DOZAFI-868985 format. One record per residue (C-alpha): residue number from 1; x, y, z. Coordinates in nm, 4 decimals. Example, Ala and Ser with C-alpha at 12.3 -4.5 7.8 and 13.67 -1.06 7.14 Angstrom:
<sites>
> num,X,Y,Z
> 1,1.2300,-0.4500,0.7800
> 2,1.3670,-0.1060,0.7140
</sites>
This chain:
<sites>
> num,X,Y,Z
> 1,-1.6721,3.3896,-0.7372
> 2,-1.4352,3.5175,-0.9383
> 3,-1.5026,3.5557,-1.3882
> 4,-1.3605,3.2247,-1.5263
> 5,-1.4114,2.9976,-1.2028
> 6,-1.7193,2.8718,-1.3196
> 7,-1.5983,2.7349,-1.6814
> 8,-1.2835,2.6039,-1.5014
> 9,-1.5194,2.4281,-1.2428
> 10,-1.7420,2.2585,-1.5029
> 11,-1.4740,2.1285,-1.6960
> 12,-1.2995,1.9708,-1.3614
> 13,-1.6746,1.8176,-1.2831
> 14,-1.6968,1.6673,-1.6194
> 15,-1.3590,1.4850,-1.5468
> 16,-1.4782,1.3412,-1.2235
> 17,-1.4971,0.9728,-1.1841
> 18,-1.7921,0.9947,-0.9142
> 19,-1.9276,1.2006,-0.6108
> 20,-1.7077,1.4036,-0.4364
> 21,-1.7959,1.5167,-0.0560
> 22,-1.6805,1.7740,0.1349
> 23,-1.7868,1.9677,0.4671
> 24,-1.9558,2.3337,0.5185
> 25,-1.7793,2.3840,0.8914
> 26,-2.0339,2.7111,0.9930
> 27,-1.9964,2.9115,1.2847
> 28,-2.2916,3.0329,1.3476
> 29,-2.1686,3.3933,1.3120
> 30,-2.2097,3.6113,1.0020
> 31,-1.8978,3.5004,0.8683
> 32,-2.0891,3.2148,0.7651
> 33,-2.1968,3.3779,0.4689
> 34,-1.9360,3.3919,0.2175
> 35,-1.8644,3.0299,0.2734
> 36,-2.2154,2.9019,0.2325
> 37,-2.2629,3.1274,-0.1072
> 38,-1.9440,2.9950,-0.2313
> 39,-2.0511,2.6675,-0.1690
> 40,-2.3707,2.7154,-0.3447
> 41,-2.2353,2.8749,-0.6152
> 42,-1.9644,2.5803,-0.6473
> 43,-2.2272,2.3449,-0.6664
> 44,-2.4031,2.5007,-0.9925
> 45,-2.1291,2.4310,-1.2113
> 46,-1.9943,2.1312,-0.9736
> 47,-2.3219,1.8750,-0.9951
> 48,-2.1147,1.5538,-0.8480
> 49,-2.0012,1.8064,-0.5456
> 50,-2.1899,1.7737,-0.2422
> 51,-2.1016,2.0196,0.0663
> 52,-2.2083,1.8259,0.4334
> 53,-2.3317,2.1026,0.6806
> 54,-2.1557,2.0720,1.0217
> 55,-2.1985,2.3673,1.2597
> 56,-1.8802,2.4028,1.5194
> 57,-1.8223,2.7325,1.6762
> 58,-1.4651,2.6552,1.7186
> 59,-1.3547,2.5565,1.3455
> 60,-1.5856,2.7726,1.1652
> 61,-1.6237,2.8889,0.9064
> 62,-1.4306,2.6694,0.6770
> 63,-1.4264,2.4279,0.4327
> 64,-1.2986,2.0997,0.5134
> 65,-1.1948,1.9259,0.2158
> 66,-1.0883,1.5896,0.3593
> 67,-0.9285,1.4808,0.7238
> 68,-0.6444,1.6862,0.7183
> 69,-0.7231,1.9498,0.5186
> 70,-0.9142,2.2447,0.6284
> 71,-0.9819,2.6010,0.4308
> 72,-1.0809,2.9244,0.5977
> 73,-1.0263,3.1054,0.2662
> 74,-1.2566,3.1054,-0.0301
> 75,-1.0738,2.8937,-0.3057
> 76,-1.1132,3.1550,-0.5816
> 77,-0.9370,3.3066,-0.9033
> 78,-0.5478,3.1480,-0.8709
> 79,-0.6465,2.9904,-0.5756
> 80,-0.9070,2.7483,-0.7390
> 81,-0.6764,2.4864,-0.9267
> 82,-0.5220,2.3779,-0.5910
> 83,-0.7838,2.3270,-0.4304
> 84,-0.9483,2.1370,-0.7211
> 85,-0.6756,1.9084,-0.7122
> 86,-0.7788,1.8654,-0.3315
> 87,-1.0944,1.8059,-0.3804
> 88,-1.0456,1.5081,-0.6072
> 89,-0.8368,1.3246,-0.3576
> 90,-0.4861,1.4031,-0.5117
> 91,-0.2001,1.4286,-0.4506
> 92,-0.1468,1.1124,-0.2899
> 93,-0.0459,1.1531,0.0364
> 94,0.3137,1.1381,0.1265
> 95,0.4316,0.9049,0.4546
> 96,0.4378,1.0236,0.7553
> 97,0.8773,0.9423,0.7889
> 98,0.8813,0.8728,1.1230
> 99,0.6772,1.2047,1.2318
> 100,0.5240,1.0237,1.4885
> 101,0.1423,1.2195,1.5435
> 102,0.0534,1.4644,1.2341
> 103,0.1811,1.7847,1.2939
> 104,-0.0861,2.0728,1.3047
> 105,-0.0204,2.3520,1.0297
> 106,-0.1595,2.6887,0.9343
> 107,-0.0509,2.8108,0.6157
> 108,-0.1289,3.2059,0.5840
> 109,-0.2923,3.3238,0.2130
> 110,-0.4305,3.6084,0.0835
> 111,-0.5943,3.7808,-0.2387
> 112,-0.3350,3.8231,-0.5396
> 113,-0.0883,3.6937,-0.3769
> 114,0.1355,3.5622,-0.6555
> 115,0.3228,3.2560,-0.4518
> 116,0.0753,3.1507,-0.2410
> 117,-0.0986,2.8616,-0.4817
> 118,0.2318,2.7066,-0.5765
> 119,0.2482,2.6528,-0.1350
> 120,-0.0807,2.5703,-0.1001
> 121,0.0135,2.2756,-0.3648
> 122,0.3289,2.2056,-0.2145
> 123,0.2055,2.0681,0.1352
> 124,-0.0896,1.9075,-0.0523
> 125,0.1058,1.5569,-0.0440
> 126,0.1742,1.6001,0.3177
> 127,-0.2055,1.5885,0.4181
> 128,-0.4831,1.3582,0.3895
> 129,-0.5305,0.9918,0.5510
> 130,-0.1915,0.8471,0.6237
> 131,0.0105,1.1844,0.5316
> 132,0.2046,1.3695,0.8176
> 133,0.0261,1.6884,0.8483
> 134,-0.2899,1.8537,0.9367
> 135,-0.3059,2.1821,0.7188
> 136,-0.5425,2.4844,0.7889
> 137,-0.5199,2.7548,0.5176
> 138,-0.6260,3.0966,0.6472
> 139,-0.6986,3.3899,0.4391
> 140,-0.5095,3.6650,0.6571
> 141,-0.6913,3.9386,0.5253
> 142,-1.0231,3.7717,0.6154
> 143,-0.9197,3.7004,0.9655
> 144,-0.7055,3.9244,1.0682
> 145,-0.7625,3.8607,1.4019
> 146,-0.6308,3.4989,1.3528
> 147,-0.3254,3.6397,1.1486
> 148,-0.2254,3.9250,1.4169
> 149,-0.2490,3.6508,1.7012
> 150,0.0653,3.4766,1.4654
> 151,0.2311,3.8073,1.4155
> 152,0.1963,3.7495,1.0343
> 153,0.3241,4.0206,0.8099
> 154,0.3582,3.8989,0.4415
> 155,0.2208,3.5807,0.2800
> 156,0.2404,3.2967,0.2309
> 157,0.3887,3.2108,0.5963
> 158,0.3417,2.8455,0.6842
> 159,0.3621,2.8601,1.1007
> 160,0.3744,2.5195,1.3410
> 161,0.3581,2.5614,1.7080
> 162,0.4838,2.2834,1.9346
> 163,0.2031,2.2034,2.2084
> 164,0.4940,2.0420,2.3890
> 165,0.7757,2.2759,2.3629
> 166,0.6021,2.6064,2.3066
> 167,0.8284,2.6728,2.0436
> 168,0.6818,2.8777,1.6997
> 169,0.8633,2.7866,1.4015
> 170,0.7277,2.9579,1.0910
> 171,0.8515,2.9571,0.7022
> 172,0.8003,3.2267,0.4787
> 173,0.8106,3.2669,0.0884
> 174,0.8821,2.9820,-0.1006
> 175,0.8324,2.6553,0.0595
> 176,1.0695,2.3617,0.0632
> 177,0.8336,2.0899,0.2518
> 178,1.0987,1.8258,0.2701
> 179,1.2919,2.0757,0.5152
> 180,1.0394,2.1982,0.6811
> 181,0.9100,1.8163,0.7728
> 182,1.2602,1.7109,0.8217
> 183,1.2530,1.9983,1.0857
> 184,0.9265,1.9278,1.2898
> 185,1.0048,1.5134,1.3035
> 186,1.2506,1.6494,1.5271
> 187,1.0913,1.9284,1.6934
> 188,1.5036,2.0693,1.6230
> 189,1.5089,2.3832,1.4134
> 190,1.8838,2.3453,1.3719
> 191,1.7672,2.2072,1.0325
> 192,1.6247,2.5259,0.9074
> 193,1.7978,2.6459,0.5886
> 194,1.8948,2.9422,0.4694
> 195,1.5795,3.0466,0.2923
> 196,1.3987,2.9612,0.5799
> 197,1.5967,3.1703,0.8138
> 198,1.5744,3.4754,0.5993
> 199,1.1760,3.4424,0.5570
> 200,1.1442,3.4735,0.9180
> 201,1.3730,3.7860,0.9235
> 202,1.2483,3.9107,0.6142
> 203,0.8766,3.8893,0.8172
> 204,0.9889,4.0425,1.0969
> 205,1.0253,3.7484,1.3813
> 206,1.4214,3.8085,1.4167
> 207,1.2785,3.8062,1.7752
> 208,1.1226,3.4285,1.7274
> 209,1.4394,3.3160,1.5359
> 210,1.6935,3.4412,1.8542
> 211,1.4632,3.2311,2.0796
> 212,1.5087,2.9576,1.9121
> 213,1.8397,2.9893,1.9389
> 214,1.8573,3.0788,2.2855
> 215,1.6163,2.7604,2.4211
> 216,1.8794,2.5636,2.2380
> 217,2.1782,2.7307,2.3368
> 218,2.3557,2.7275,1.9913
> 219,2.4096,2.8633,1.7164
> 220,2.2652,2.7277,1.3961
> 221,2.4930,2.6528,1.1414
> 222,2.2781,2.8088,0.8780
> 223,2.2917,3.1301,1.0511
> 224,2.6335,3.2254,0.9794
> 225,2.5571,3.2766,0.6158
> 226,2.2647,3.5196,0.7285
> 227,2.5477,3.6963,0.8748
> 228,2.7590,3.7280,0.5192
> 229,2.4576,3.7446,0.3245
> 230,2.4766,3.9603,-0.0197
> 231,2.1615,4.1816,0.1026
> 232,2.2132,4.4295,0.3209
> 233,1.8426,4.4162,0.5145
> 234,1.9178,4.0168,0.5855
> 235,2.2248,4.1150,0.7059
> 236,2.0765,4.3983,0.9566
> 237,1.8318,4.1569,1.0377
> 238,2.0911,3.8654,1.1328
> 239,2.2738,4.1409,1.3117
> 240,1.9714,4.2309,1.5235
> 241,1.9622,3.8708,1.6087
> 242,2.3092,3.8426,1.7090
> 243,2.2692,4.1474,1.9334
> 244,1.9984,3.9482,2.1183
> 245,2.2313,3.6362,2.1710
> 246,2.5088,3.8564,2.3203
> 247,2.2430,4.0455,2.5713
> 248,2.0751,3.7823,2.6259
> 249,2.3677,3.4983,2.7029
> 250,2.7235,3.6582,2.6163
> 251,2.9301,3.2860,2.5803
> 252,2.6254,3.2139,2.3077
> 253,2.7013,3.5633,2.0933
> 254,3.1027,3.5142,2.1620
> 255,3.0853,3.1606,1.9824
> 256,3.0240,3.3407,1.6726
> 257,3.3750,3.5271,1.7086
> 258,3.5834,3.2232,1.5398
> 259,3.3648,3.1543,1.2318
> 260,3.3188,3.5291,1.1366
> 261,3.7106,3.5888,1.1663
> 262,3.7170,3.3008,0.9278
> 263,3.5103,3.4252,0.7036
> 264,3.6784,3.8248,0.7248
> 265,3.9215,3.7743,0.4875
> 266,3.7258,3.6277,0.1809
> 267,3.4413,3.8685,0.2514
> 268,3.3140,4.2018,0.0400
> 269,3.4148,4.4884,0.1284
> 270,3.0700,4.5938,0.2572
> 271,3.0294,4.2307,0.5112
> 272,3.4014,4.3306,0.6095
> 273,3.2035,4.6431,0.7675
> 274,2.9645,4.3946,0.9164
> 275,3.1956,4.0993,1.0473
> 276,3.4140,4.3866,1.2335
> 277,3.0935,4.5429,1.4016
> 278,2.9813,4.2092,1.5218
> 279,3.2764,4.0948,1.6771
> 280,3.3335,4.4222,1.8571
> 281,3.0002,4.3618,1.9610
> 282,3.0263,4.0149,2.0798
> 283,3.3328,3.9190,2.1609
> 284,3.5285,3.9594,2.4780
> 285,3.8876,4.1908,2.5763
> 286,4.0492,3.9058,2.3719
> 287,3.9283,3.9718,2.0663
> 288,4.0694,4.3829,2.0780
> 289,4.4039,4.2409,1.9135
> 290,4.2424,4.0668,1.6262
> 291,4.0350,4.3864,1.5558
> 292,4.3809,4.6027,1.6380
> 293,4.5288,4.3771,1.3267
> 294,4.2514,4.5272,1.1190
> 295,4.2776,4.8491,1.1680
> 296,4.6431,4.8525,1.1489
> 297,4.6437,4.6344,0.8149
> 298,4.6024,4.7120,0.4284
</sites>
């Protein structure tokens, strides 16, 4: 437990209206030790908290704060505050809103990540009784095998695996919970916003974004903004996606020509070069006249 955490926990404990229970899930392996020690130290400063023991090799080690919210991470330092908020019963769970059965999400975090506490806090209202999500928070450094299996390259990253369709959606960086749950309610990633797609590309998951569009045989509306994005690395990642679409499904790749041509006149010069490259890459012989008109023009 980090220096300063004990004072914060003691103050929080004094404000509790009554006893609080959580569950310490043990796996039966050596990984239990840090979680057991954390809970023991926590209880020294929070006399009103009881961690009920449970052994589950599949789920442990973890701390189940409440049904629908599980930590496979030690909430220390900056991560302690949202943990205390959830442990005290807040915030009130947001309604499912047509979600059907609760979705199962995994949020990967890491020590000293400046953005991870805000990501955790933004998702807390969607967990708990009546909420649309069952959330597991995983320390990517403590559980590297889990992180590798989900292709985690940066944090915070939120991962959803659709057991019915086999899709894997992910959001990296600043999270927009309303967008996330709108997409998950329909299981349709065509509602992914620009920042969500940028996050996928920055996390090295251009192939995953391409797979989502190939599966639905559609160019997602916000994707066009990535092809003309002001940042070159983002455009480069989007071009990798476009190349994959053109290789795997030429007709889908060719559908980019018209919107790209409409964007061309108003784009910055560097972006115009990328647009011409893409039109040449994904187009058909009918696009040659357009490219020639640019070559012959000003």
